[in-house]
VOPAGU-2260 file (C-alpha; in pm, 1 decimal, decimal comma):
REM VOPAGU-2260
SITE   aa  ch    i         X         Y         Z
SITE  MET   A    0  -10901,0  -15427,7   20906,9
SITE  ASN   A    1  -11165,3  -15675,0   20825,8
SITE  ASN   A    2  -11177,6  -15846,4   20483,6
SITE  LEU   A    3  -11420,9  -15692,6   20216,1
SITE  SER   A    4  -11680,3  -15916,1   20061,4
SITE  ASN   A    5  -11648,1  -15995,4   19707,7
SITE  VAL   A    6  -11937,2  -15764,9   19613,8
SITE  LYS   A    7  -11793,0  -15481,7   19800,0
SITE  TYR   A    8  -11475,3  -15559,5   19642,9
SITE  ILE   A    9  -11600,6  -15526,9   19284,5
SITE  LYS   A   10  -11817,6  -15211,0   19349,4
SITE  TYR   A   11  -11479,5  -15029,6   19465,3
SITE  GLN   A   12  -11298,3  -15137,4   19155,9
SITE  ILE   A   13  -11592,4  -15022,1   18946,7
SITE  VAL   A   14  -11624,1  -14681,8   19094,2
SITE  ALA   A   15  -11231,4  -14638,4   19114,7
SITE  PHE   A   16  -11207,6  -14733,5   18747,9
SITE  LEU   A   17  -11503,4  -14474,5   18651,1
SITE  PHE   A   18  -11301,1  -14213,1   18844,0
SITE  CYS   A   19  -10960,4  -14274,3   18692,7
SITE  PHE   A   20  -11076,0  -14321,2   18330,6
SITE  THR   A   21  -11284,9  -14004,7   18324,1
SITE  LEU   A   22  -10939,9  -13825,7   18429,0
SITE  VAL   A   23  -10774,3  -14052,9   18156,2
SITE  ILE   A   24  -11030,9  -13975,7   17873,9
SITE  PHE   A   25  -11003,6  -13585,5   17977,4
SITE  ARG   A   26  -10645,9  -13592,5   17917,6
SITE  LEU   A   27  -10692,5  -13764,6   17610,6
SITE  LEU   A   28  -10903,2  -13523,7   17455,4
SITE  ASN   A   29  -10747,1  -13190,5   17612,7
SITE  VAL   A   30  -10376,7  -13236,1   17691,4
SITE  SER   A   31  -10148,9  -13259,5   17404,7
SITE  VAL   A   32   -9780,4  -13340,0   17381,1
SITE  TYR   A   33   -9697,1  -13031,5   17204,2
SITE  ASP   A   34   -9839,2  -12791,2   17477,1
SITE  THR   A   35   -9556,6  -12610,6   17620,3
SITE  SER   A   36   -9673,2  -12696,5   17995,6
SITE  ARG   A   37   -9584,3  -12999,8   18239,3
SITE  ALA   A   38   -9903,0  -13173,2   18208,3
SITE  ARG   A   39   -9711,5  -13441,7   17969,9
SITE  ALA   A   40   -9365,7  -13380,7   18050,2
SITE  ASP   A   41   -9134,8  -13623,4   18217,9
SITE  LEU   A   42   -9273,2  -13756,6   18519,3
SITE  ASN   A   43   -9642,8  -13672,9   18395,7
SITE  GLY   A   44   -9633,9  -13873,8   18076,3
SITE  ASP   A   45   -9304,2  -13841,7   17896,8
SITE  GLY   A   46   -9445,1  -13636,1   17627,5
SITE  TYR   A   47   -9062,2  -13594,2   17451,1
SITE  SER   A   48   -9083,0  -13965,0   17368,9
SITE  ASP   A   49   -9445,9  -13941,6   17285,2
SITE  ILE   A   50   -9378,4  -13659,4   17014,7
SITE  ASN   A   51   -9094,6  -13891,3   16847,2
SITE  THR   A   52   -9347,3  -14176,8   16846,7
SITE  ILE   A   53   -9610,9  -13952,1   16659,5
SITE  SER   A   54   -9300,1  -13848,1   16453,2
SITE  SER   A   55   -9222,9  -14208,7   16336,0
SITE  ALA   A   56   -9611,4  -14281,7   16282,4
SITE  LYS   A   57   -9600,6  -13975,8   16037,2
SITE  TYR   A   58   -9280,9  -14084,4   15862,0
SITE  PHE   A   59   -9425,1  -14449,2   15818,7
SITE  ASN   A   60   -9742,0  -14310,5   15714,0
SITE  ASP   A   61   -9567,4  -14097,4   15428,8
SITE  SER   A   62   -9266,7  -14333,8   15330,0
SITE  GLY   A   63   -9352,3  -14667,5   15477,0
SITE  PHE   A   64   -9159,5  -14894,5   15728,6
SITE  ILE   A   65   -8880,3  -15027,6   15488,3
SITE  ASN   A   66   -8665,0  -14734,1   15416,6
SITE  THR   A   67   -8560,8  -14742,5   15777,4
SITE  ALA   A   68   -8577,0  -15105,4   15849,0
SITE  PHE   A   69   -8889,0  -15037,6   16070,3
SITE  LEU   A   70   -8653,3  -14810,3   16313,3
SITE  PRO   A   71   -8817,2  -14510,9   16483,1
SITE  VAL   A   72   -8772,3  -14179,6   16299,1
SITE  HIS   A   73   -8743,7  -13881,7   16544,4
SITE  ASP   A   74   -8784,9  -13486,7   16421,0
SITE  TYR   A   75   -8953,1  -13586,9   16094,6
SITE  TYR   A   76   -9059,6  -13287,7   15894,2
SITE  PRO   A   77   -9160,7  -13395,6   15533,8
SITE  GLU   A   78   -9069,8  -13048,8   15386,1
SITE  LEU   A   79   -8691,8  -13099,5   15503,5
SITE  LYS   A   80   -8676,7  -13402,6   15341,0
SITE  GLN   A   81   -8455,6  -13550,8   15611,1
SITE  THR   A   82   -8460,6  -13893,4   15815,2
SITE  ASN   A   83   -8333,4  -13923,7   16150,4
SITE  ALA   A   84   -8374,3  -14283,2   16213,9
SITE  TYR   A   85   -8318,8  -14386,0   16579,8
SITE  THR   A   86   -8109,8  -14674,1   16644,4
SITE  HIS   A   87   -8047,8  -14695,2   17011,5
SITE  TYR   A   88   -8391,0  -14777,7   17114,6
SITE  PRO   A   89   -8651,0  -15077,7   17014,2
SITE  ALA   A   90   -8927,7  -14988,2   16748,1
SITE  ILE   A   91   -9251,4  -15178,0   16850,8
SITE  PRO   A   92   -9435,2  -14868,6   16999,6
SITE  ASN   A   93   -9365,5  -14632,6   16705,4
SITE  VAL   A   94   -9429,9  -14930,4   16439,6
SITE  LEU   A   95   -9756,5  -14970,3   16626,3
SITE  CYS   A   96   -9853,4  -14601,3   16605,2
SITE  GLY   A   97   -9751,4  -14601,0   16253,3
SITE  PHE   A   98  -10052,6  -14870,5   16201,4
SITE  TYR   A   99  -10256,3  -14652,3   16408,6
SITE  THR   A  100  -10247,5  -14379,7   16157,3
SITE  TYR   A  101  -10322,0  -14619,8   15891,0
SITE  ILE   A  102  -10624,9  -14754,6   16115,4
SITE  PHE   A  103  -10765,0  -14389,4   16180,5
SITE  ASN   A  104  -10621,9  -14215,5   15851,6
SITE  SER   A  105  -10540,6  -13935,6   16096,7
SITE  TYR   A  106  -10221,9  -13801,1   16261,4
SITE  LYS   A  107  -10462,1  -13654,8   16542,8
SITE  GLU   A  108  -10309,1  -13711,0   16872,9
SITE  PRO   A  109  -10637,6  -13790,9   17052,3
SITE  LEU   A  110  -10719,0  -14075,6   16776,9
SITE  LEU   A  111  -10389,7  -14225,1   16809,6
SITE  ARG   A  112  -10411,1  -14238,9   17173,9
SITE  ILE   A  113  -10761,1  -14449,2   17159,2
SITE  ILE   A  114  -10630,7  -14802,2   17137,9
SITE  PRO   A  115  -10348,7  -14749,6   17420,1
SITE  ALA   A  116  -10629,1  -14612,2   17629,1
SITE  LEU   A  117  -10862,5  -14916,5   17593,2
SITE  LEU   A  118  -10562,5  -15137,9   17655,0
SITE  SER   A  119  -10531,1  -14950,9   17955,4
SITE  ILE   A  120  -10871,0  -15080,6   18069,7
SITE  LEU   A  121  -10750,7  -15414,1   18085,2
SITE  PHE   A  122  -10453,1  -15317,9   18274,2
SITE  PHE   A  123  -10654,2  -15146,4   18520,6
SITE  PHE   A  124  -10853,3  -15446,5   18634,7
SITE  PHE   A  125  -10543,5  -15688,8   18579,3
SITE  ILE   A  126  -10336,8  -15514,5   18849,2
SITE  PHE   A  127  -10617,8  -15615,6   19114,7
SITE  LYS   A  128  -10640,4  -15947,2   18987,5
SITE  VAL   A  129  -10275,1  -16029,5   19026,0
SITE  ILE   A  130  -10231,0  -15853,4   19403,3
SITE  LYS   A  131  -10540,4  -16061,1   19491,0
SITE  THR   A  132  -10387,0  -16368,6   19359,2
SITE  ILE   A  133  -10072,8  -16353,7   19528,9
SITE  THR   A  134  -10182,9  -16184,2   19874,8
SITE  GLN   A  135  -10560,1  -16399,8   19876,5
SITE  SER   A  136  -10713,8  -16098,2   20038,0
SITE  ASN   A  137  -10957,1  -15845,9   19879,3
SITE  ILE   A  138  -10878,2  -15552,2   20138,9
SITE  ALA   A  139  -10500,9  -15638,2   20043,5
SITE  ALA   A  140  -10566,2  -15625,0   19665,8
SITE  LEU   A  141  -10741,1  -15324,5   19701,9
SITE  CYS   A  142  -10507,9  -15124,5   19896,5
SITE  GLY   A  143  -10238,9  -15254,5   19667,1
SITE  GLY   A  144  -10429,0  -15149,1   19329,8
SITE  LEU   A  145  -10566,3  -14827,8   19461,0
SITE  VAL   A  146  -10216,7  -14686,8   19543,9
SITE  LEU   A  147  -10126,2  -14734,9   19175,0
SITE  VAL   A  148  -10424,3  -14661,6   18967,6
SITE  LEU   A  149  -10562,4  -14344,7   19166,6
SITE  ALA   A  150  -10226,1  -14185,5   19101,3
SITE  ASN   A  151   -9959,6  -14082,8   18832,0
SITE  TYR   A  152   -9874,2  -14417,1   18745,7
SITE  TYR   A  153  -10199,8  -14500,7   18599,7
SITE  ILE   A  154  -10371,2  -14151,4   18527,5
SITE  ALA   A  155  -10081,1  -13986,2   18352,4
SITE  TRP   A  156   -9968,5  -14300,7   18138,3
SITE  ALA   A  157  -10301,8  -14454,3   18064,7
SITE  ASP   A  158  -10312,8  -14323,9   17704,2
SITE  ASN   A  159   -9920,8  -14334,1   17633,1
SITE  LEU   A  160   -9794,6  -14372,4   17292,6
SITE  HIS   A  161   -9449,3  -14480,2   17349,8
SITE  GLN   A  162   -9324,4  -14781,3   17546,3
SITE  HIS   A  163   -9462,4  -14734,1   17903,3
SITE  LEU   A  164   -9805,7  -14880,7   17874,5
SITE  TYR   A  165   -9690,9  -15189,0   17657,4
SITE  GLY   A  166   -9405,3  -15252,4   17853,8
SITE  GLU   A  167   -9571,9  -15213,7   18223,6
SITE  PHE   A  168   -9863,7  -15453,6   18123,1
SITE  LEU   A  169   -9648,5  -15705,9   17970,0
SITE  LYS   A  170   -9425,0  -15683,3   18272,7
SITE  TRP   A  171   -9730,9  -15760,3   18504,9
SITE  ILE   A  172   -9849,2  -16030,5   18294,2
SITE  TYR   A  173   -9514,2  -16201,6   18316,0
SITE  PHE   A  174   -9496,5  -16157,5   18699,7
SITE  TYR   A  175   -9851,8  -16327,3   18707,3
SITE  LEU   A  176   -9736,0  -16625,0   18469,4
SITE  LEU   A  177   -9446,7  -16664,9   18670,7
SITE  TYR   A  178   -9593,2  -16693,3   18999,4
SITE  ASN   A  179   -9856,5  -16965,2   18884,2
SITE  TYR   A  180   -9559,5  -17120,4   18734,9
SITE  TYR   A  181   -9400,0  -17211,5   19046,7
SITE  ILE   A  182   -9720,5  -17215,3   19284,5
SITE  LYS   A  183   -9932,1  -17428,4   19061,9
SITE  ASN   A  184   -9597,7  -17635,3   18970,0
SITE  LYS   A  185   -9672,8  -17602,2   18611,6
SITE  SER   A  186   -9479,4  -17791,0   18328,1
SITE  TRP   A  187   -9184,5  -17636,6   18134,7
SITE  THR   A  188   -9415,7  -17556,4   17840,0
SITE  TYR   A  189   -9608,8  -17310,5   18052,8
SITE  PHE   A  190   -9296,8  -17104,7   18067,0
SITE  ILE   A  191   -9298,6  -17061,5   17695,2
SITE  PRO   A  192   -9529,0  -16738,7   17688,3
SITE  MET   A  193   -9290,5  -16570,2   17936,4
SITE  LEU   A  194   -9004,6  -16611,5   17678,1
SITE  LEU   A  195   -9218,1  -16482,3   17409,7
SITE  ILE   A  196   -9279,1  -16180,9   17641,6
SITE  MET   A  197   -8913,0  -16189,4   17715,3
SITE  VAL   A  198   -8871,8  -16110,6   17317,4
SITE  LEU   A  199   -9129,7  -15875,3   17271,5
SITE  GLU   A  200   -9021,5  -15676,3   17606,6
SITE  VAL   A  201   -8684,3  -15636,1   17469,3
SITE  ASN   A  202   -8818,7  -15479,3   17130,1
SITE  ILE   A  203   -9052,7  -15254,1   17325,5
SITE  SER   A  204   -8779,9  -15125,4   17561,7
SITE  PHE   A  205   -8441,7  -15217,3   17718,6
SITE  GLU   A  206   -8597,6  -15146,7   18055,1
SITE  GLN   A  207   -8831,9  -15402,7   18121,9
SITE  PRO   A  208   -8601,2  -15723,3   18031,9
SITE  VAL   A  209   -8362,1  -15616,0   18342,5
SITE  PHE   A  210   -8640,7  -15636,9   18567,0
SITE  LEU   A  211   -8783,2  -15985,1   18438,8
SITE  GLY   A  212   -8451,2  -16108,8   18410,4
SITE  ILE   A  213   -8339,3  -16032,4   18768,1
SITE  LEU   A  214   -8717,0  -16131,2   18874,6
SITE  THR   A  215   -8665,9  -16465,9   18697,5
SITE  LEU   A  216   -8326,9  -16542,7   18901,6
SITE  GLY   A  217   -8514,0  -16439,4   19245,5
SITE  PHE   A  218   -8797,3  -16695,8   19204,1
SITE  SER   A  219   -8571,2  -16972,8   19068,9
SITE  ILE   A  220   -8337,2  -16942,9   19374,1
SITE  ILE   A  221   -8684,3  -16890,4   19614,2
SITE  PHE   A  222   -8823,8  -17199,8   19460,1
SITE  ARG   A  223   -8540,1  -17406,3   19280,8
SITE  LYS   A  224   -8255,6  -17300,9   19538,9
SITE  LYS   A  225   -8063,8  -17250,2   19191,9
SITE  VAL   A  226   -7905,7  -16964,0   19007,7
SITE  PHE   A  227   -7895,4  -17180,4   18686,6
SITE  SER   A  228   -8209,2  -17328,5   18601,6
SITE  TYR   A  229   -8425,9  -17432,2   18306,5
SITE  GLU   A  230   -8591,0  -17089,9   18379,4
SITE  THR   A  231   -8321,2  -16870,8   18425,9
SITE  ILE   A  232   -8099,7  -17003,8   18150,4
SITE  SER   A  233   -8401,5  -17001,4   17875,0
SITE  ALA   A  234   -8509,8  -16650,4   18015,4
SITE  ALA   A  235   -8165,3  -16526,3   17943,8
SITE  SER   A  236   -8149,4  -16681,9   17594,6
SITE  PHE   A  237   -8431,0  -16527,9   17480,4
SITE  VAL   A  238   -8341,2  -16182,2   17607,4
SITE  ILE   A  239   -8028,7  -16219,9   17380,9
SITE  ILE   A  240   -8234,0  -16344,5   17098,4
SITE  GLY   A  241   -8477,7  -16024,4   17135,4
SITE  PHE   A  242   -8179,1  -15815,7   17159,3
SITE  GLY   A  243   -8002,8  -16001,8   16864,3
SITE  LEU   A  244   -8321,3  -15902,6   16636,1
SITE  HIS   A  245   -8271,2  -15544,3   16742,5
SITE  ILE   A  246   -7907,5  -15571,5   16626,6
SITE  LEU   A  247   -8013,1  -15734,8   16300,7
SITE  GLN   A  248   -8275,2  -15467,2   16258,3
SITE  ASN   A  249   -7987,4  -15187,2   16277,9
SITE  ALA   A  250   -7750,8  -15407,0   16090,8
SITE  VAL   A  251   -8018,4  -15381,1   15790,9
SITE  TYR   A  252   -8075,2  -14999,2   15809,5
SITE  PHE   A  253   -7641,8  -14959,3   15851,4
SITE  ASN   A  254   -7616,9  -15223,5   15572,4
SITE  SER   A  255   -7313,0  -15332,5   15818,9
SITE  LEU   A  256   -7345,3  -15590,4   16116,2
SITE  PRO   A  257   -6993,8  -15408,6   16268,7
SITE  MET   A  258   -7158,3  -15049,5   16273,9
SITE  ALA   A  259   -7458,6  -15182,0   16450,9
SITE  ILE   A  260   -7241,8  -15332,4   16710,1
SITE  ASP   A  261   -7044,4  -15013,9   16752,3
SITE  ASP   A  262   -7362,2  -14809,8   16754,8
SITE  MET   A  263   -7512,4  -14989,6   17036,9
SITE  LYS   A  264   -7181,2  -14993,7   17217,8
SITE  SER   A  265   -7217,6  -14619,3   17226,9
SITE  ALA   A  266   -7547,9  -14619,0   17351,8
SITE  PHE   A  267   -7439,4  -14861,9   17646,9
SITE  MET   A  268   -7162,3  -14608,3   17756,2
SITE  LEU   A  269   -7411,7  -14316,0   17720,8
SITE  ARG   A  270   -7679,8  -14496,7   17931,9
SITE  THR   A  271   -7416,6  -14586,4   18212,8
SITE  VAL   A  272   -7225,9  -14325,5   18259,8
SITE  GLY   A  273   -7316,9  -14058,2   18027,9
SITE  VAL   A  274   -7030,5  -14058,1   17748,6
SITE  GLU   A  275   -7127,7  -14088,5   17408,6
SITE  ILE   A  276   -6847,2  -14241,1   17211,9
SITE  THR   A  277   -6919,4  -14131,8   16862,8
SITE  VAL   A  278   -7111,2  -13816,5   16879,1
SITE  GLN   A  279   -7162,3  -13518,5   17128,4
SITE  LYS   A  280   -7509,3  -13542,2   17357,9
SITE  SER   A  281   -7622,8  -13310,1   17581,5
SITE  GLU   A  282   -7677,1  -13585,3   17849,9
SITE  ALA   A  283   -7458,0  -13536,5   18179,1
SITE  GLU   A  284   -7185,4  -13723,5   18279,8
SITE  PHE   A  285   -7255,6  -13965,5   18544,3
SITE  GLY   A  286   -7012,0  -13980,9   18832,3
SITE  ILE   A  287   -6947,9  -14161,0   19174,4
SITE  LYS   A  288   -7101,6  -13844,2   19379,8
SITE  THR   A  289   -7416,8  -13924,6   19169,4
SITE  ILE   A  290   -7438,3  -14276,8   19264,5
SITE  PHE   A  291   -7506,2  -14197,4   19620,5
SITE  GLU   A  292   -7812,4  -13990,5   19530,9
SITE  ILE   A  293   -7987,5  -14302,7   19371,2
SITE  PRO   A  294   -8158,1  -14446,0   19639,9
SITE  PHE   A  295   -8297,8  -14093,1   19803,1
SITE  ASN   A  296   -8428,4  -14072,5   19422,4
SITE  TRP   A  297   -8623,9  -14415,2   19467,1
SITE  PHE   A  298   -8807,4  -14280,7   19768,7
SITE  ASN   A  299   -8848,2  -13904,8   19638,3
SITE  ARG   A  300   -8970,4  -13985,5   19312,2
SITE  MET   A  301   -9229,1  -14265,2   19459,8
SITE  GLU   A  302   -9400,2  -13939,0   19624,5
SITE  ARG   A  303   -9476,4  -13812,8   19282,6
SITE  PHE   A  304   -9551,6  -14138,8   19118,0
SITE  TYR   A  305   -9775,2  -14337,7   19362,3
SITE  LEU   A  306  -10055,3  -14250,6   19605,3
SITE  PHE   A  307   -9898,7  -14350,9   19928,5
SITE  PRO   A  308   -9552,3  -14143,5   19959,6
SITE  GLY   A  309   -9249,7  -14323,5   19929,9
SITE  TRP   A  310   -9101,9  -14250,8   20279,7
SITE  ALA   A  311   -9429,5  -14350,7   20424,0
SITE  ILE   A  312   -9443,0  -14659,0   20262,8
SITE  LEU   A  313   -9057,5  -14732,3   20384,0
SITE  ILE   A  314   -9149,9  -14658,7   20753,2
SITE  ILE   A  315   -9475,5  -14896,2   20771,6
SITE  GLY   A  316   -9320,2  -15132,8   20520,6
SITE  ILE   A  317   -9058,2  -15198,3   20761,6
SITE  ILE   A  318   -9281,9  -15283,2   21029,8
SITE  ALA   A  319   -9532,0  -15525,4   20806,9
SITE  LEU   A  320   -9212,5  -15689,3   20679,2
SITE  LYS   A  321   -9107,1  -15801,3   21013,5
SITE  ASP   A  322   -9459,2  -15957,4   21054,5
SITE  LEU   A  323   -9484,2  -16102,7   20727,2
SITE  ARG   A  324   -9121,5  -16283,9   20751,8
SITE  LYS   A  325   -9285,9  -16495,5   21046,2
SITE  THR   A  326   -9625,1  -16538,1   20886,0
SITE  ASN   A  327   -9590,7  -16591,2   20535,4
SITE  LYS   A  328   -9216,2  -16634,6   20445,7
SITE  GLU   A  329   -9279,0  -16728,8   20091,6
SITE  LEU   A  330   -9467,4  -16384,4   19992,5
SITE  TYR   A  331   -9165,5  -16211,8   20231,9
SITE  GLN   A  332   -8911,3  -16371,7   19990,1
SITE  ILE   A  333   -9125,7  -16279,5   19662,9
SITE  ILE   A  334   -9115,9  -15918,2   19783,4
SITE  TRP   A  335   -8770,1  -15895,2   19819,9
SITE  ALA   A  336   -8725,1  -16046,8   19460,5
SITE  VAL   A  337   -8951,0  -15801,1   19327,8
SITE  PHE   A  338   -8738,7  -15502,7   19499,9
SITE  PHE   A  339   -8406,3  -15616,1   19371,1
SITE  ALA   A  340   -8566,2  -15641,3   19014,4
SITE  SER   A  341   -8698,4  -15307,6   19075,8
SITE  ILE   A  342   -8369,1  -15126,9   19143,3
SITE  GLY   A  343   -8180,6  -15329,7   18864,8
SITE  TRP   A  344   -8214,9  -15081,3   18578,1
SITE  SER   A  345   -8131,5  -14787,2   18792,8
SITE  ILE   A  346   -7800,7  -14977,0   18895,2
SITE  LEU   A  347   -7723,0  -15137,4   18521,1
SITE  MET   A  348   -7812,9  -14806,0   18352,4
SITE  ALA   A  349   -7740,8  -14573,8   18622,2
SITE  GLN   A  350   -7733,3  -14239,4   18397,8
SITE  HIS   A  351   -8049,1  -14326,8   18217,9
SITE  GLY   A  352   -8225,7  -14393,4   18562,2
SITE  TYR   A  353   -8072,8  -14095,2   18725,3
SITE  VAL   A  354   -8220,4  -13843,3   18474,5
SITE  HIS   A  355   -8546,7  -14004,0   18390,4
SITE  SER   A  356   -8765,6  -13981,0   18683,1
SITE  PHE   A  357   -9032,1  -14225,4   18510,7
SITE  THR   A  358   -8801,7  -14495,1   18539,9
SITE  ASN   A  359   -8954,8  -14513,2   18901,7
SITE  LYS   A  360   -9243,2  -14715,6   18724,7
SITE  HIS   A  361   -8996,0  -15035,8   18779,2
SITE  PHE   A  362   -9134,1  -15021,6   19137,3
SITE  SER   A  363   -9477,4  -15076,4   19052,7
SITE  ILE   A  364   -9484,1  -15438,0   19136,9
SITE  PHE   A  365   -9305,6  -15402,3   19450,8
SITE  TYR   A  366   -9489,0  -15094,6   19589,0
SITE  ALA   A  367   -9806,4  -15246,7   19515,8
SITE  LEU   A  368   -9764,7  -15550,0   19707,1
SITE  LEU   A  369   -9569,6  -15363,2   19976,5
SITE  SER   A  370   -9866,9  -15159,1   20007,1
SITE  ALA   A  371  -10099,6  -15450,0   20002,1
SITE  ILE   A  372   -9951,5  -15603,2   20334,6
SITE  SER   A  373   -9846,0  -15245,0   20489,2
SITE  ILE   A  374  -10191,4  -15030,7   20467,2
SITE  PRO   A  375  -10398,9  -15282,8   20653,6
SITE  VAL   A  376  -10115,3  -15334,1   20912,8
SITE  PHE   A  377  -10118,0  -14926,5   20952,1
SITE  TYR   A  378  -10453,8  -14926,7   20983,4
SITE  GLU   A  379  -10481,3  -15179,0   21280,9
SITE  ASN   A  380  -10178,6  -15037,0   21458,6
SITE  PHE   A  381  -10335,6  -14676,5   21461,4
SITE  LYS   A  382  -10671,8  -14821,8   21560,2
SITE  ASN   A  383  -10499,2  -15037,5   21851,1
SITE  SER   A  384  -10300,6  -14710,7   21983,4
SITE  ILE   A  385  -10606,2  -14513,9   21996,1
SITE  THR   A  386  -10800,8  -14801,1   22191,6
SITE  GLN   A  387  -10469,5  -14869,8   22407,7
SITE  LYS   A  388  -10433,2  -14479,2   22437,9
SITE  ASN   A  389  -10108,4  -14520,3   22375,8
SITE  LYS   A  390   -9999,8  -14163,1   22355,8
SITE  ARG   A  391   -9668,4  -14201,0   22206,1
SITE  ASN   A  392   -9776,1  -14418,9   21927,0
SITE  ILE   A  393  -10080,3  -14206,8   21871,3
SITE  ALA   A  394   -9861,8  -13917,9   21791,5
SITE  PHE   A  395   -9626,3  -14118,1   21590,7
SITE  TYR   A  396   -9922,0  -14244,5   21346,3
SITE  THR   A  397  -10101,1  -13926,4   21357,8
SITE  LEU   A  398   -9786,8  -13714,4   21216,0
SITE  LEU   A  399   -9746,6  -13995,3   20962,2
SITE  SER   A  400  -10094,3  -13958,9   20839,9
SITE  LEU   A  401  -10076,5  -13596,4   20798,9
SITE  TYR   A  402   -9756,6  -13644,9   20598,7
SITE  VAL   A  403   -9940,0  -13892,7   20387,7
SITE  LEU   A  404  -10250,0  -13656,1   20338,0
SITE  VAL   A  405  -10047,7  -13349,0   20269,0
SITE  MET   A  406   -9849,6  -13542,0   19988,9
SITE  PHE   A  407  -10133,7  -13686,9   19861,5
SITE  ILE   A  408  -10331,7  -13345,8   19812,2
SITE  THR   A  409   -9991,5  -13163,7   19657,5
SITE  GLN   A  410   -9833,6  -13437,3   19463,3
SITE  GLN   A  411  -10153,1  -13640,7   19356,0
SITE  ALA   A  412  -10489,7  -13471,4   19408,1
SITE  ILE   A  413  -10400,4  -13116,5   19259,8
SITE  PRO   A  414  -10156,2  -13213,9   18988,7
SITE  TYR   A  415  -10354,8  -13535,3   18850,3
SITE  TYR   A  416  -10727,1  -13497,2   18965,3
SITE  TYR   A  417  -10751,9  -13086,5   18870,5
SITE  GLN   A  418  -10437,0  -12936,4   18749,8
SITE  TYR   A  419  -10334,9  -13176,6   18439,6
SITE  SER   A  420  -10677,9  -13327,8   18413,2
SITE  ILE   A  421  -11029,7  -13135,8   18447,0
SITE  GLY   A  422  -10876,7  -12805,5   18517,4
SITE  TYR   A  423  -10622,8  -12810,2   18250,2
SITE  LYS   A  424  -10627,9  -12506,6   18044,2
């Protein structure tokens, strides 16, 4: 597959952006989390968390931030005069949404989604920038970027009010900075913004810091040949600082540090094995049998989250990685580091990862990089098979292409280009 000129590369990005953002704006204006359809449910936008974010914003607007120590407030109904502060999750997205109600002087959902949607424009183009920086190829960057932005990963989440957009954008920024830090041999001061991102990420969601911590360890092993380095120790320290800020926030709310610690222990047990210590929860208990389903969930969910289906990218990825190991060992190692970072949450917080299919977002960077190197190889191999009249290979690549096409139509085009966007009723 010949490389693209910079002019064509930019044109393709702009066309893709106009198409995707049109769908995003249509969803922003027409698809509400309060509708009973699946248009924003779970994998299609985590509407449950968005409802809780709007609930928090209403409470903050009515009663201010101090009463709950800036903690989220779920199920807020002013007429009931009750406050259900949620201590198990970081508060930054909820606080931001509270500020949006002040900015727009409104609780209307489309207005609250404007700032996240505008932020997603920057995120859209930044994805392509990161992939191109690492692969040094317009074709690779286009392949790696399009499998994300033309799919659920971007279209259904670009105007998200909860943690997904903020957390993913900062995750990609951290990855970009970390890559440049090692490749360009930057001084230790260049690492400081990454540490600040780590603190922010902990207070946006507990999910991303797990990814970033494992990623930092992987890069340290690749470039420093060390487990314990300035980078890994400082990153771990700032995760602790960020988490400590959340514990302090809870302690202020409970007016007790021991209660805050016990409360987070309870949350940890719930998200690992599905057992709550202090109160009854409807979450299913997570057992040994379920563990064996996790790897299958990774690839099954990819088919509903990204443009190129998970099992197809696994097949062509194995083929491409064999060649990459010989031609670009550094990129090969980085892709594996990103993979291990991607599976970190579903191992450390297995119950949460199993229950919530949207946690497949953690594979986004891995998926983009693997697609960037695999899809051009897939195209070249298919073309060569036809040229050489290799019937076995032609049959293999034809069947694989049909599988990709069917999954694209049923899992991406119909739901996100029509059913949950312009065709939504």
